[in-house]
C-alpha positions in Angstrom: 0.0 0.0 0.0 1.4 3.5 -0.9 2.4 5.5 2.1 1.0 8.9 2.6 3.5 11.6 1.6 4.6 14.2 4.2 5.2 17.1 1.8 3.2 18.0 -1.2 4.9 17.5 -4.6 5.7 21.2 -5.0 7.1 21.3 -1.4 9.2 18.2 -2.2 10.7 19.8 -5.3 11.4 23.0 -3.4 13.1 21.0 -0.6 15.4 19.2 -3.0 16.4 22.3 -5.0 19.3 24.5 -4.1 18.5 27.8 -2.2 17.9 30.9 -4.3 20.4 33.5 -3.0 19.9 37.2 -2.9 22.8 39.4 -3.9 23.8 39.8 -0.3 23.6 36.1 0.4 25.6 35.3 -2.7 28.4 37.5 -1.5 28.2 36.0 2.0 28.2 32.3 1.1 30.5 32.4 -2.0 33.1 34.5 -0.2 36.7 33.2 -0.7 38.4 32.9 2.6 42.0 31.8 3.0 40.9 28.4 4.1 38.5 28.1 1.1 41.2 29.2 -1.3 43.6 26.6 0.2 41.0 23.8 -0.3 40.2 24.9 -3.9 44.0 25.0 -4.5 44.2 21.3 -4.0 41.7 20.6 -6.8 42.3 20.2 -10.5 40.2 21.4 -13.3 38.0 24.5 -13.6 34.7 22.6 -13.3 35.8 20.9 -10.1 36.8 24.2 -8.5 33.6 26.0 -9.4 31.4 23.1 -8.4 33.3 22.6 -5.1 32.7 26.3 -4.2 29.0 26.1 -5.1 28.5 22.9 -3.1 30.3 24.5 -0.1 28.1 27.6 -0.4 24.9 25.7 -0.6 26.0 23.5 2.4 26.8 26.5 4.5 23.3 27.9 3.8 21.2 24.7 4.1 23.5 22.0 5.4 22.6 20.0 2.3 24.2 18.8 -0.9 22.5 19.0 -4.3 24.8 16.9 -6.6 24.9 18.7 -10.0 22.1 21.2 -9.3 23.5 24.8 -9.5 21.7 28.1 -10.3 23.3 29.9 -13.3 23.6 33.2 -11.4 25.6 31.4 -8.7 27.8 29.6 -11.2 28.6 32.9 -13.0 29.4 34.6 -9.8 31.7 31.7 -8.6 33.5 31.6 -11.9 34.1 35.3 -11.9 35.3 35.1 -8.3 37.8 32.4 -9.2 38.9 34.1 -12.4 37.7 31.1 -14.4 36.2 31.6 -17.9 32.6 30.4 -18.0 33.3 28.4 -21.3 35.7 26.2 -19.3 32.9 25.0 -17.0 31.0 21.8 -18.0 28.8 20.6 -15.2 27.9 17.4 -17.1 31.5 16.3 -16.6 31.2 16.7 -12.8 31.0 13.0 -12.1 29.7 11.2 -9.0 33.2 10.3 -7.8 34.3 13.9 -7.8 31.1 15.0 -6.0 31.6 12.3 -3.3 35.2 13.4 -2.8 34.2 17.1 -2.5 31.4 16.2 -0.2 33.7 14.4 2.2 36.2 17.3 2.1 33.4 19.9 2.9 32.0 17.8 5.8 35.5 17.5 7.3 36.1 21.2 6.8 32.9 22.3 8.5 32.9 19.5 11.2 29.7 17.7 10.0 28.9 14.0 9.8 27.6 12.4 6.7 24.0 11.1 6.8 23.7 7.3 7.2 22.8 4.6 9.6 25.1 5.9 12.3 23.7 9.4 12.0 20.1 8.1 12.1 20.9 6.3 15.4 21.9 9.6 16.9 18.7 11.4 16.1 16.3 8.4 16.4 15.5 9.0 20.2 14.2 12.5 19.4 12.3 11.2 16.4 10.7 8.5 18.5 9.7 11.0 21.1 7.9 13.1 18.4 6.2 10.1 17.0 5.0 8.9 20.4 3.5 12.4 20.9 1.7 11.9 17.5 2.7 15.3 16.1 1.6 16.0 12.6 4.0 14.3 10.1 5.0 17.7 8.7 6.0 18.9 12.1 8.0 15.7 12.7 9.7 16.2 9.4 10.7 19.8 10.2 11.8 18.8 13.7 14.0 16.0 12.2 15.7 18.5 9.9 16.4 20.8 12.8 17.7 17.9 14.9 20.1 16.8 12.2 21.5 20.3 11.9 21.7 20.6 15.7 23.8 17.4 15.8 25.9 18.7 12.9 24.7 16.0 10.5 24.2 16.4 6.8 20.6 16.9 5.8 19.7 14.3 3.1 17.1 14.6 0.4 13.4 14.3 1.0 13.2 10.6 0.0 15.7 9.5 2.6 14.0 11.5 5.4 10.6 10.3 4.3 11.7 6.7 4.4 13.4 7.2 7.8 10.2 8.7 9.3 7.9 6.2 7.7 9.9 3.3 9.0 9.9 4.6 12.5 6.1 5.3 12.3 5.5 1.8 11.2 7.8 0.4 14.0 6.0 2.5 16.6 2.5 1.3 15.4 3.7 -2.3 15.4 5.1 -2.0 18.9 1.7 -0.6 20.1 -0.3 -3.3 18.5 2.1 -6.0 19.9 1.7 -4.4 23.4 -2.1 -4.5 23.0 -2.0 -8.1 21.9 0.2 -9.3 24.7 -1.2 -7.2 27.5 -4.9 -7.3 27.1 -6.6 -10.0 29.2 -9.7 -11.9 28.0 -12.0 -10.0 30.3 -10.5 -6.7 29.2 -11.1 -7.6 25.6 -14.7 -8.4 26.4 -15.0 -5.0 28.1 -13.8 -3.2 25.0 -16.1 -5.2 22.8 -19.1 -4.0 24.9 -18.3 -0.5 23.7 -19.1 -1.6 20.1 -22.5 -3.0 21.1 -25.8 -1.1 20.7 -27.7 0.1 23.8 -30.4 -2.3 25.0 -33.6 -0.2 24.9 -36.6 -1.5 23.0 -38.5 1.7 23.5 -36.1 3.7 21.2 -36.4 3.7 17.4 -32.7 4.4 16.9 -30.3 2.4 19.1 -26.9 4.0 19.5 -23.6 2.3 20.2 -22.2 2.4 23.8 -19.1 4.2 22.6 -21.2 6.8 20.9 -22.9 7.7 24.2 -19.5 8.5 25.7 -18.3 10.8 23.0 -19.8 14.1 24.0 -19.9 16.0 27.3 -22.3 18.9 28.0 -21.0 22.3 29.0 -24.4 23.3 30.3 -24.8 24.2 34.0 -28.2 22.7 34.4 -28.4 20.0 37.2 -29.7 17.3 34.8 -26.9 17.9 32.3 -24.3 17.9 35.1 -25.7 14.7 36.5 -25.4 13.0 33.1 -21.8 14.1 32.8 -21.0 12.7 36.2 -22.6 9.4 35.3 -20.7 9.2 32.0 -17.3 10.0 33.6 -18.1 7.5 36.4 -18.5 4.8 33.7 -15.3 5.9 32.0 -13.5 5.8 35.3 -14.7 2.3 35.9 -13.5 1.2 32.5 -10.2 3.1 32.9 -9.2 1.4 36.1 -10.1 -2.0 34.6 -7.9 -1.3 31.6 -5.2 0.8 33.4 -2.5 -1.9 33.2 -2.6 -2.1 29.4 -3.0 1.7 29.0 0.1 2.2 31.1 2.0 -0.5 29.1 1.3 1.6 26.0 3.3 4.5 27.5 1.5 7.0 25.3 1.7 10.6 26.3 -1.5 12.7 26.4 -0.9 13.9 22.8 -0.7 10.2 21.7 -3.8 9.2 23.5 -5.6 12.2 22.0 -4.5 11.2 18.5 -5.9 7.7 18.6 -9.0 8.8 20.6 -9.7 11.5 18.0 -10.2 8.8 15.4 -12.9 7.1 17.5 -14.6 10.5 18.2 -14.8 11.4 14.5 -15.2 8.0 12.8 -18.4 6.2 11.9 -18.8 2.9 13.6 -18.1 0.9 10.4 -14.7 2.7 10.1 -13.8 1.4 13.6 -15.0 -2.1 13.2 -13.3 -2.8 9.9 -9.9 -2.5 11.5 -8.0 -5.5 12.9 -8.9 -6.5 16.5 -5.7 -5.2 17.9 -6.1 -1.9 16.1 -9.7 -1.6 17.3 -8.5 -2.2 20.9 -5.7 0.3 20.6 -8.0 3.1 19.5 -10.6 2.1 22.2 -8.0 2.1 24.9 -6.9 5.5 24.0 -10.5 6.6 23.7 -11.3 5.5 27.3 -8.2 7.1 28.7 -8.6 10.4 26.8 -12.3 10.7 27.5 -11.8 9.9 31.2 -9.2 12.7 31.6 -11.3 15.1 29.4 -14.5 14.3 31.3 -12.8 15.3 34.6 -11.6 18.5 33.0 -15.2 19.2 31.8 -16.6 18.6 35.4 -14.0 21.0 36.9 -14.8 23.5 34.2 -18.5 23.3 34.9 -17.9 23.6 38.6 -15.8 26.7 38.2 -18.3 28.3 35.8 -21.2 27.5 38.0 -19.4 28.9 41.1 -18.3 32.0 39.2 -21.7 32.6 37.7 -23.3 32.6 41.1 -20.6 34.7 42.6 -21.1 37.3 39.8 -24.8 37.3 40.4 -24.3 37.9 44.1 -21.9 40.8 43.4 -24.4 42.4 41.0 -27.2 42.1 43.6 -24.9 43.4 46.3 -23.9 46.4 44.3 -27.6 47.1 43.7 -28.3 47.0 47.4 -25.3 49.2 48.2 -26.5 51.7 45.6 -29.9 51.7 47.2 -28.4 52.1 50.7 -26.5 55.1 49.4 -29.6 56.7 48.0 -31.4 56.0 51.3 -28.4 57.5 53.2 -28.7 60.7 51.2 -32.4 60.9 51.8 -31.9 60.3 55.6 -29.2 63.0 55.8 -31.5 65.5 54.0 -34.5 64.7 56.3 -32.2 64.9 59.4 -31.0 68.3 58.3 -34.5 69.5 57.9 -35.6 68.1 61.2 -32.6 69.6 63.0 -33.3 73.0 61.5 -36.9 72.9 62.6 -36.6 71.1 65.9 -33.3 72.4 67.3 -32.0 75.5 65.5 -35.3 77.4 65.5 -36.1 76.6 69.1 -32.6 77.6 70.2 -32.9 81.0 68.4 -36.3 81.5 70.2 -34.8 80.5 73.6 -32.0 83.0 73.0 -34.5 85.7 72.3 -36.5 84.9 75.5 -33.4 84.9 77.7 -32.4 88.3 76.3 -35.8 89.9 76.9 -35.3 92.2 79.9 -39.1 92.7 80.2 -39.7 89.3 81.5 -38.8 88.0 84.9 -37.1 84.6 85.4 -40.3 82.7 86.1 -41.9 84.1 82.9 -38.9 83.2 80.9 -38.8 79.7 82.3 -42.5 79.3 81.5 -42.1 80.4 77.9 -39.1 78.1 77.4 -41.0 75.1 78.7 -43.9 75.9 76.4 -41.5 76.2 73.5 -39.8 72.8 74.3 -43.2 71.1 74.5 -44.0 72.4 71.0 -40.8 71.0 69.4 -41.0 67.7 71.2 -42.4 66.0 68.0 -39.5 67.4 65.9 -37.0 66.1 68.4 -38.6 62.6 68.3 -38.4 62.7 64.5 -34.7 63.8 64.7 -33.9 60.8 67.0 -35.7 58.4 64.6 -33.8 59.8 61.6 -30.5 59.5 63.5 -31.3 55.8 64.3 -32.2 55.2 60.6 -29.0 56.9 59.4 -26.9 54.9 61.8 -28.5 51.7 60.6 -27.9 52.6 57.0 -24.3 53.5 57.7 -23.7 50.2 59.4 -25.0 48.3 56.5 -22.8 50.2 54.1 -19.7 49.5 56.3 -20.3 45.8 56.9 -20.4 42.8 54.5 -23.2 41.0 56.3 -25.6 41.5 53.4 -23.0 40.1 50.9 -22.8 36.9 52.9 -26.5 36.8 53.4 -26.9 36.8 49.6 -24.3 34.0 49.3 -26.2 32.0 51.8 -29.6 32.6 50.1 -28.2 31.3 46.8 -26.0 28.5 48.2 -28.8 25.9 47.8 -29.0 26.5 44.1 -25.2 26.1 43.7 -25.3 23.0 45.8 -27.9 21.4 43.5 -25.5 22.0 40.6 -22.0 21.1 41.9 -22.6 18.8 44.9 -22.4 15.7 42.7 -19.2 17.0 41.1 -17.5 17.6 44.5 -18.5 14.1 45.7 -17.2 12.5 42.5 -13.9 14.2 41.9 -10.8 13.2 43.8 -8.5 16.2 44.5 -4.8 15.8 45.2 -3.0 18.3 47.4 0.4 19.6 46.7 3.4 17.7 48.2 5.1 20.1 50.6 8.1 17.9 51.1 
């Protein structure tokens, strides 16, 4: 079966073609240093000298060799730089033996290793890590090129890199299938097979598969939806712990689990069942693990959203109450000022006038003052009531009692939503040692 290509045809051709230099880059990479001149001085023939300089320049730029592929502008520049007439250059005569000799010389000069089995062994651990994480093949390809350069290894052509990656992908998949085949116990296989069975409900016109029922989680904050999430995650947890030994034996990181689980999430049932048994089991194992972890994340997310939603509602209502208290405070102050002016300031002015009246004796003055105080007794009572109301309003504004009262009044609603989540989830504290 033909293997899926990593790069498109146009990208493959671009990868296997020499870089196109700008004027500045041409001057940079085709510069003749003393060392370069000494190396070229050991060569014979105009064609060999020009081709060597071009291979050296391209390798400095891309860490790659391109055999007899040279851009005309680069060739003319190199010939002029070496004082070699263009008519003396015949690239067709630049044979494989000369190219291999020049390649070895350039690698030694720049401290690079030729690509081969030994070089592949050096970068294989990084490639296997990327493959286990199930990164996209194009990302793996780019990372492999970067890894080769970082290890100072020649970057080969697209075909060799494609074959290397494809082989490692196949080895990885075969290892996983072998692990599934040797690790799964009969009862675990039976458990996985139940996921591919239809639900047992004669009252429904359309019977869905068990695995389909576990594909989606609701983000809604309604108690019924939350309860359904909890039940689904509880079932996934039960399956996960029954299959944990095999899942751990696969040693797949979260990205790898998500990759295989994503196929089950997106595929039709016939696309799952037409695979080999080991392949089915591999994807279902990853599905169980991924959905169990994802389901817990969804429950925590719903818990946080429900809590935050109620908290925001309490804050809004508390702000409304505070605003109302401030309006009441201003009204109380205004009423108090009016009462004080009528019940205290005016009587005091009258008392002052009475005491200053020289036409009245002391008994008369006392009698008039008593009559006056009796008249303003109602205003004084009103002033005391306004002071009490003002004091009460001020206390409410300064204290947070109402805020906590609001929280308490709405706590039952929150409990109806998140109580099942709290009881279901197991939280791990931080290790302080």
